[in-house]
Each structure stands twice: as C-alpha cells, then as structure tokens.
NUTOR-81768 format. One line per field, with one value per residue: residue in three letters; residue number from 1; x, y, z of N, C-alpha, C in turn. Coordinates in pm, 1 decimal, padded with zeros to 6 digits, always signed. Layout:
N
aa: c(ALA	...)
i: c(NUM	...)
n_east: c(X	...)
n_north: c(Y	...)
n_up: c(Z	...)
ca_east: c(X	...)
ca_north: c(Y	...)
ca_up: c(Z	...)
c_east: c(X	...)
c_north: c(Y	...)
c_up: c(Z	...)
This chain:
95
aa: c(UNK	UNK	UNK	UNK	UNK	UNK	UNK	UNK	UNK	UNK	UNK	UNK	UNK	UNK	UNK	UNK	UNK	UNK	UNK	UNK	UNK	UNK	UNK	UNK	UNK	UNK	UNK	UNK	UNK	UNK	UNK	UNK	UNK	UNK	UNK	UNK	UNK	UNK	UNK	UNK	UNK	UNK	UNK	UNK	UNK	UNK	UNK	UNK	UNK	UNK	UNK	UNK	UNK	UNK	UNK	UNK	UNK	UNK	UNK	UNK	UNK	UNK	UNK	UNK	UNK	UNK	UNK	UNK	UNK	UNK	UNK	UNK	UNK	UNK	UNK	UNK	UNK	UNK	UNK	UNK	UNK	UNK	UNK	UNK	UNK	UNK	UNK	UNK	UNK	UNK	UNK	UNK	UNK	UNK	UNK)
i: c(1	2	3	4	5	6	7	8	9	10	11	12	13	14	15	16	17	18	19	20	21	22	23	24	25	26	27	28	29	30	31	32	33	34	35	36	37	38	39	40	41	42	43	44	45	46	47	48	49	50	51	52	53	54	55	56	57	58	59	60	61	62	63	64	65	66	67	68	69	70	71	72	73	74	75	76	77	78	79	80	81	82	83	84	85	86	87	88	89	90	91	92	93	94	95)
n_east: c(+01456.6	+01743.8	+01996.6	+02344.1	+02639.3	+02963.3	+03253.4	+03469.4	+03339.2	+03217.3	+03443.5	+03583.1	+03376.4	+03368.9	+03614.1	+03637.1	+03440.6	+03520.9	+03772.9	+03657.0	+03526.6	+03723.6	+03907.0	+03773.5	+03477.4	+03206.3	+02951.9	+03011.0	+03066.3	+02817.5	+02666.0	+02819.0	+02712.2	+02449.2	+02443.1	+02530.7	+02324.9	+02124.2	+02210.0	+02209.9	+01935.8	+01825.2	+01967.0	+01845.2	+01585.3	+01662.5	+01897.6	+02073.2	+02177.1	+02445.4	+02772.0	+02880.4	+03169.6	+03376.2	+03619.9	+03653.9	+03435.1	+03189.6	+02967.1	+02995.6	+02932.1	+02958.8	+02989.9	+03056.3	+03279.7	+03523.0	+03469.8	+03383.2	+03149.3	+03163.0	+02979.0	+02784.7	+02510.9	+02253.4	+01943.9	+01834.1	+01961.6	+02170.6	+02513.0	+02727.1	+03045.0	+03281.1	+03370.9	+03566.1	+03838.0	+03887.0	+04124.6	+04332.6	+04620.1	+04564.2	+04533.3	+04450.1	+04115.6	+03993.8	+04145.7)
n_north: c(-02661.9	-02452.4	-02515.5	-02444.4	-02414.9	-02422.5	-02239.6	-02411.3	-02652.9	-02689.8	-02680.7	-02924.0	-03111.3	-03093.6	-03189.8	-03445.6	-03551.7	-03518.8	-03655.4	-03921.1	-03962.3	-03967.4	-04152.7	-04366.1	-04414.3	-04283.8	-04377.0	-04452.4	-04197.9	-04068.4	-04224.6	-04131.8	-03849.2	-03917.2	-04030.2	-03818.5	-03629.8	-03779.5	-03791.0	-03519.4	-03457.9	-03615.4	-03473.8	-03242.3	-03299.7	-03388.5	-03232.1	-03285.3	-03547.2	-03631.0	-03698.2	-03503.6	-03320.8	-03196.0	-03086.6	-02991.2	-02834.3	-02888.0	-03075.9	-03420.3	-03650.6	-03966.1	-04030.7	-04217.4	-04500.9	-04374.1	-04096.8	-03807.2	-03590.6	-03259.5	-03052.9	-02766.8	-02704.1	-02473.5	-02315.0	-02185.3	-02273.3	-02518.2	-02539.5	-02675.3	-02745.7	-02897.6	-03162.7	-03458.2	-03654.7	-03957.0	-04088.0	-03923.1	-03755.2	-03673.5	-03378.3	-03025.5	-02995.9	-02760.4	-02576.9)
n_up: c(+09354.0	+09284.8	+09077.9	+09082.4	+08881.2	+08930.5	+08791.2	+08814.5	+08838.8	+08596.0	+08421.8	+08510.9	+08458.9	+08168.4	+08107.6	+08213.2	+08053.1	+07771.6	+07799.0	+07844.1	+07596.6	+07425.2	+07515.9	+07587.6	+07518.6	+07307.4	+07402.8	+07678.2	+07772.0	+07742.0	+07917.8	+08162.5	+08151.1	+08184.7	+08453.4	+08584.8	+08568.8	+08676.8	+08939.2	+09019.3	+09001.0	+09205.5	+09425.9	+09404.5	+09508.0	+09776.6	+09922.8	+10139.5	+10080.5	+10020.9	+10190.7	+10452.3	+10467.5	+10709.7	+10698.5	+10445.7	+10423.0	+10299.9	+10099.0	+09967.1	+09704.9	+09555.0	+09214.9	+09039.8	+09057.3	+08995.6	+08999.0	+09213.3	+09321.1	+09469.0	+09661.5	+09760.6	+09980.3	+10038.3	+10152.9	+09938.3	+09698.7	+09523.1	+09511.3	+09267.8	+09307.9	+09251.1	+09016.5	+09103.4	+08983.0	+09121.5	+09098.3	+09098.2	+09234.2	+09583.1	+09612.2	+09666.7	+09605.0	+09527.1	+09380.6)
ca_east: c(+01574.5	+01812.1	+02143.6	+02442.2	+02758.9	+03076.6	+03347.9	+03540.2	+03267.7	+03200.0	+03564.4	+03598.4	+03275.1	+03398.2	+03740.6	+03622.4	+03354.8	+03628.1	+03841.1	+03578.9	+03492.6	+03842.5	+03983.9	+03683.8	+03379.1	+03089.1	+02872.1	+03045.7	+03044.7	+02668.3	+02643.1	+02849.5	+02623.3	+02327.1	+02461.3	+02539.4	+02194.4	+02045.6	+02249.6	+02153.5	+01783.0	+01833.0	+02014.2	+01742.9	+01493.2	+01735.0	+02017.5	+02163.2	+02211.7	+02577.9	+02826.4	+02943.9	+03313.5	+03403.4	+03761.6	+03631.6	+03312.6	+03090.1	+02919.6	+03040.0	+02873.6	+03024.2	+02893.8	+03091.5	+03394.5	+03610.2	+03443.3	+03317.5	+03102.8	+03157.3	+02870.9	+02725.7	+02366.9	+02183.7	+01805.9	+01785.8	+02037.6	+02276.9	+02611.3	+02826.7	+03174.6	+03388.4	+03379.1	+03699.2	+03865.0	+03951.5	+04239.7	+04441.5	+04677.2	+04469.4	+04566.6	+04344.8	+04041.0	+03913.8	+04232.3)
ca_north: c(-02589.0	-02405.3	-02580.2	-02357.6	-02492.7	-02329.7	-02262.2	-02538.8	-02784.3	-02691.2	-02726.9	-03068.4	-03204.6	-03103.2	-03238.3	-03587.0	-03593.5	-03537.1	-03779.8	-04064.4	-03980.2	-03981.6	-04277.4	-04491.5	-04437.0	-04189.1	-04437.8	-04449.7	-04045.8	-04049.2	-04290.4	-04048.0	-03751.5	-03970.2	-04056.4	-03670.4	-03573.8	-03838.5	-03744.5	-03380.5	-03457.4	-03666.2	-03375.2	-03139.3	-03338.7	-03417.9	-03177.1	-03361.7	-03679.5	-03639.1	-03700.3	-03376.6	-03322.5	-03098.4	-03032.2	-02913.4	-02765.7	-02904.8	-03225.4	-03499.2	-03793.3	-04051.3	-04048.2	-04363.8	-04544.5	-04272.4	-03959.4	-03758.1	-03447.0	-03177.2	-02941.8	-02692.7	-02688.0	-02399.2	-02318.1	-02152.4	-02342.1	-02616.6	-02510.9	-02793.7	-02687.4	-02957.9	-03296.8	-03505.8	-03774.8	-04016.3	-04155.0	-03814.6	-03721.2	-03596.8	-03254.0	-02923.2	-03006.9	-02643.2	-02491.4)
ca_up: c(+09405.0	+09172.9	+09064.9	+09023.5	+08841.3	+08946.3	+08667.7	+08849.8	+08820.0	+08446.4	+08354.3	+08554.4	+08402.2	+08025.0	+08096.2	+08216.9	+07940.6	+07668.8	+07828.2	+07819.8	+07445.8	+07337.2	+07527.7	+07615.6	+07381.9	+07340.2	+07489.3	+07823.7	+07800.0	+07753.5	+08049.5	+08262.0	+08165.1	+08250.8	+08573.6	+08660.8	+08558.9	+08775.8	+09084.1	+09045.6	+09019.3	+09348.5	+09495.3	+09416.3	+09621.5	+09905.4	+09915.9	+10233.0	+10053.9	+10024.2	+10315.7	+10507.5	+10501.1	+10780.5	+10665.4	+10326.2	+10469.0	+10186.0	+10106.4	+09849.3	+09662.7	+09456.3	+09090.2	+08985.9	+09151.8	+08960.3	+09019.3	+09301.8	+09298.4	+09583.6	+09635.1	+09874.8	+09973.6	+10119.5	+10138.9	+09811.9	+09590.9	+09540.6	+09406.0	+09244.7	+09339.6	+09171.3	+08996.3	+09109.0	+08935.8	+09247.8	+09063.2	+09110.2	+09387.4	+09672.3	+09620.0	+09712.0	+09470.7	+09498.5	+09318.4)
c_east: c(+01655.4	+01948.4	+02247.5	+02559.2	+02864.9	+03168.5	+03420.5	+03479.3	+03245.3	+03313.4	+03606.2	+03497.3	+03334.3	+03525.7	+03722.3	+03529.1	+03441.1	+03710.0	+03762.9	+03541.7	+03618.7	+03926.1	+03900.2	+03582.5	+03279.9	+02988.1	+02899.8	+03035.9	+02923.8	+02632.9	+02671.5	+02755.4	+02480.1	+02328.4	+02470.9	+02390.6	+02089.0	+02081.3	+02205.2	+02018.6	+01766.6	+01871.9	+01909.7	+01621.0	+01540.5	+01860.5	+02112.3	+02205.4	+02364.6	+02652.3	+02899.0	+03090.5	+03342.3	+03541.5	+03737.1	+03515.6	+03209.9	+03050.7	+02975.7	+02939.0	+02946.5	+02929.6	+02911.2	+03237.2	+03510.7	+03584.6	+03343.5	+03269.1	+03119.2	+03079.6	+02852.3	+02584.3	+02319.7	+02029.6	+01757.7	+01843.5	+02135.7	+02404.0	+02706.7	+02962.1	+03277.9	+03349.4	+03537.0	+03737.5	+03938.5	+04083.4	+04359.8	+04495.0	+04570.6	+04543.2	+04444.9	+04247.4	+03986.7	+04004.4	+04182.5)
c_north: c(-02547.9	-02465.9	-02469.5	-02424.7	-02364.6	-02344.4	-02377.3	-02667.2	-02800.1	-02732.8	-02885.4	-03157.5	-03206.0	-03178.8	-03396.2	-03624.7	-03621.6	-03646.2	-03931.6	-04064.8	-04015.5	-04122.1	-04392.3	-04487.8	-04337.1	-04256.3	-04437.4	-04289.8	-04017.9	-04100.1	-04201.3	-03933.0	-03787.8	-03973.4	-03920.9	-03615.7	-03636.6	-03800.8	-03603.4	-03374.3	-03523.7	-03548.9	-03268.0	-03168.0	-03372.8	-03376.2	-03222.3	-03489.8	-03706.1	-03641.7	-03570.3	-03401.4	-03201.5	-03025.8	-02952.5	-02811.0	-02761.6	-03062.4	-03291.8	-03617.6	-03842.8	-04069.4	-04188.9	-04383.2	-04424.9	-04128.8	-03920.6	-03619.0	-03380.0	-03073.9	-02892.4	-02664.1	-02577.4	-02395.1	-02287.9	-02202.0	-02448.4	-02557.8	-02628.7	-02714.9	-02751.5	-03087.5	-03348.3	-03635.0	-03845.8	-04079.4	-04048.6	-03814.4	-03651.4	-03458.3	-03147.9	-02934.7	-02879.4	-02548.8	-02480.2)
c_up: c(+09281.2	+09207.2	+09002.4	+09009.5	+08871.4	+08819.5	+08690.1	+08776.2	+08654.7	+08375.5	+08369.9	+08468.0	+08228.0	+08013.2	+08115.2	+08096.0	+07822.6	+07699.6	+07796.2	+07666.1	+07384.5	+07383.5	+07570.9	+07484.9	+07402.0	+07413.6	+07626.9	+07852.7	+07817.0	+07880.7	+08165.7	+08269.5	+08228.6	+08395.2	+08648.3	+08680.1	+08671.0	+08920.9	+09117.5	+09057.8	+09148.2	+09450.0	+09512.7	+09506.5	+09743.9	+09897.2	+10017.4	+10202.2	+10051.1	+10146.9	+10325.2	+10528.0	+10575.9	+10741.9	+10533.6	+10341.1	+10350.7	+10188.0	+09957.9	+09836.7	+09539.9	+09328.8	+09034.3	+09072.6	+09123.9	+08974.1	+09139.0	+09278.9	+09446.2	+09548.5	+09780.1	+09865.2	+10074.4	+10098.0	+10005.1	+09688.7	+09611.5	+09453.0	+09380.2	+09237.0	+09236.6	+09131.8	+09017.3	+09071.9	+09050.2	+09206.9	+09061.4	+09231.6	+09442.3	+09700.8	+09658.9	+09589.0	+09450.1	+09440.9	+09179.9)
C-alpha cells in the first residue's frame, strides 16, 4: 500500500527530529526515526491498526508516549496527516 506524507506530517516529523537531535541526542533521534518506520510498516500491512477518532475523522496511533501519528487510510493509500507532540496544548492539530 502506498504511503503519502502530507506537508504537515513532513514538517512535524522534521521539527520533532531536530528537537530530539538538539536537546536530547542523535541516538534518541535515530530511535524516533526507527520507531516511525516500524509503525509505518505495520500500517502498510494493517491500515486499521490505529484508533478511529470520529471527531477528527481519521485514525491515530501512538508512536511513543510523547508523539501520536494521525493518518487516513483508503483502499489505495495511507496518508500521514500529522505527527503530534502530546505535551502541546490540545489545539486543532490540522492547522
């Protein structure tokens, strides 16, 4: 199944990776990338793995206790909508 990254997901991913490299360590950033790739490979095999959120009309899956991935699955592709830092204020994540 094809994986499509939205601009928001790319930006969130880069922001989180840069934060981890700068404030934690490159090793932690590499683990984050490895975890993301692992979850994406799981989603390719089972797109309905995440929990459906009727309010947002998409699915979500927890990457780590601090990061959640929001995505939409169709028959042809999976669109990664956004990575969300769970420590942020709960504002509209799709802005």
